[in-house]
C-alpha positions as CSV (number, residue, x, y, z in Angstrom):
1,X,1.6,-18.7,3.2
2,X,1.8,-18.8,-0.8
3,X,-1.3,-15.9,-1.6
4,X,-1.7,-14.2,0.8
5,X,-5.4,-12.6,-1.0
6,X,-6.3,-16.3,-1.4
7,X,-9.0,-15.8,1.4
8,X,-9.9,-12.8,3.5
9,X,-8.4,-15.1,6.7
10,X,-5.1,-15.5,5.1
11,X,-4.7,-11.9,4.0
12,X,-6.3,-10.9,7.7
13,X,-3.2,-13.0,8.9
14,X,-0.9,-11.4,6.4
15,X,-1.7,-8.4,8.0
16,X,-1.1,-9.2,11.4
17,X,2.4,-10.4,10.8
18,X,3.7,-8.2,9.2
19,X,6.3,-7.3,11.7
20,X,7.2,-10.9,11.9
21,X,8.0,-11.0,7.5
22,X,9.6,-7.3,7.3
23,X,12.5,-6.9,10.3
24,X,12.3,-3.1,9.0
25,X,9.4,-2.8,10.7
26,X,9.5,-1.0,13.4
27,X,5.6,-1.3,15.0
28,X,2.4,-1.6,12.8
29,X,-1.2,-0.2,13.9
30,X,-2.7,-2.3,10.7
31,X,-6.2,-3.7,11.2
32,X,-8.8,-5.6,9.0
33,X,-12.3,-4.6,9.7
34,X,-14.7,-6.8,8.2
35,X,-17.8,-5.3,7.3
36,X,-20.2,-7.8,6.2
37,X,-19.4,-11.2,5.1
38,X,-17.8,-9.6,1.7
39,X,-16.2,-6.7,2.3
40,X,-13.6,-5.6,4.6
41,X,-11.6,-2.5,5.6
42,X,-7.5,-2.7,6.0
43,X,-6.1,0.7,7.5
44,X,-3.2,2.1,9.7
45,X,-0.1,3.1,9.9
46,X,3.3,0.6,9.3
47,X,6.6,2.7,11.6
48,X,10.2,1.8,10.4
49,X,13.7,3.4,11.4
50,X,14.3,7.5,11.0
51,X,11.3,8.9,10.7
52,X,9.7,6.8,8.3
53,X,6.6,5.6,8.2
54,X,3.9,4.3,5.7
55,X,-0.3,5.3,6.0
56,X,-2.7,2.7,4.5
57,X,-6.0,2.5,3.3
58,X,-7.4,-0.7,1.1
59,X,-11.0,-1.9,0.7
60,X,-11.0,-5.6,0.4
61,X,-13.5,-7.1,-1.6
62,X,-14.2,-11.1,-0.3
63,X,-17.3,-11.8,-2.8
64,X,-15.4,-14.4,-4.4
65,X,-12.2,-16.3,-4.3
66,X,-9.1,-14.7,-4.3
67,X,-10.1,-11.7,-2.8
68,X,-9.1,-8.4,-4.6
69,X,-8.0,-5.1,-3.7
70,X,-11.0,-2.9,-4.8
71,X,-9.3,0.6,-3.7
72,X,-6.1,1.8,-2.1
73,X,-4.4,4.6,-0.9
74,X,-0.9,4.8,0.3
75,X,1.3,7.4,1.4
76,X,4.8,7.1,2.4
77,X,6.2,9.9,5.8
78,X,9.6,10.9,6.7
79,X,8.3,13.2,9.9
80,X,5.9,15.8,9.0
81,X,7.0,15.4,5.2
82,X,4.8,13.3,3.1
83,X,7.5,11.6,0.6
84,X,4.5,10.3,-2.3
85,X,1.4,8.4,-2.2
86,X,0.2,6.0,-4.4
87,X,-3.9,5.5,-5.3
88,X,-6.3,4.5,-7.7
89,X,-8.1,6.7,-8.6
90,X,-8.7,6.8,-12.9
91,X,-7.5,9.8,-14.3
92,X,-8.1,8.7,-18.0
93,X,-7.4,12.3,-19.7
94,X,-3.9,11.7,-18.5
95,X,-2.2,9.1,-21.1
96,X,1.1,9.3,-19.0
97,X,-0.7,6.6,-16.4
98,X,-1.9,4.7,-19.2
99,X,0.1,1.9,-19.2
100,X,-0.8,1.0,-15.5
101,X,-4.6,2.8,-15.5
102,X,-5.5,3.3,-13.1
103,X,-2.7,2.6,-10.5
104,X,0.2,5.7,-10.3
105,X,2.0,7.6,-8.0
106,X,1.9,11.6,-6.5
107,X,5.5,12.4,-6.3
108,X,7.3,16.1,-6.2
109,X,7.6,18.8,-6.8
110,X,3.8,19.4,-7.2
111,X,3.1,16.1,-5.5
112,X,-1.0,16.4,-5.8
113,X,-1.1,17.1,-9.7
114,X,2.4,15.3,-10.6
115,X,2.0,11.6,-11.1
116,X,3.5,9.0,-13.2
117,X,2.9,5.2,-13.9
118,X,3.1,2.8,-11.0
119,X,3.3,-0.8,-12.0
120,X,4.2,-2.4,-8.8
121,X,0.5,-1.7,-7.5
122,X,-2.4,-4.1,-7.8
123,X,-6.0,-5.1,-7.0
124,X,-4.7,-8.9,-6.9
125,X,-1.7,-9.5,-4.7
126,X,-0.6,-7.4,-1.9
127,X,1.4,-3.8,-2.3
128,X,2.4,-3.8,0.9
129,X,5.7,-5.7,0.0
130,X,6.7,-3.4,-2.7
131,X,5.8,-0.2,-0.5
132,X,7.7,-1.7,2.4
133,X,10.9,-2.1,0.0
134,X,10.2,1.4,-1.4
135,X,10.4,2.6,2.6
136,X,13.8,0.2,3.0
137,X,15.5,1.8,-0.1
138,X,14.6,5.5,1.0
139,X,15.9,4.3,4.9
140,X,19.5,3.4,2.6
141,X,19.3,6.5,0.8
142,X,18.9,8.3,4.2
143,X,21.8,6.4,6.3
144,X,24.4,6.9,3.4
């Protein structure tokens, strides 16, 4: 599949085959729910080794092709500790985020207010491959 966002059906197939595409995934509860002809929501949790998990929520628009991720929220957890999260809530007064507006990542310390640019996030390509890669790096650091 060259472009998972080519059609809503392609993205649905991409989501439902994550465990086949990424061997590091232990379990996925990700589902895509259509909300009419041009709107869908992807949500669920992807579980990895060592207690790491990725929680996601995406709002997908399919009123034109290719489809786009209109809004999203991604959280990376280890056990009960939220390590970081990504969202696209605009913060126009934060000049540090201008380079990737509105995409940004919340990180410690003060995870709620400490935001950094997130150049790997997009509305026009799947974000999950880079997020899964980030979790793989965290697992590797944890093992070393």
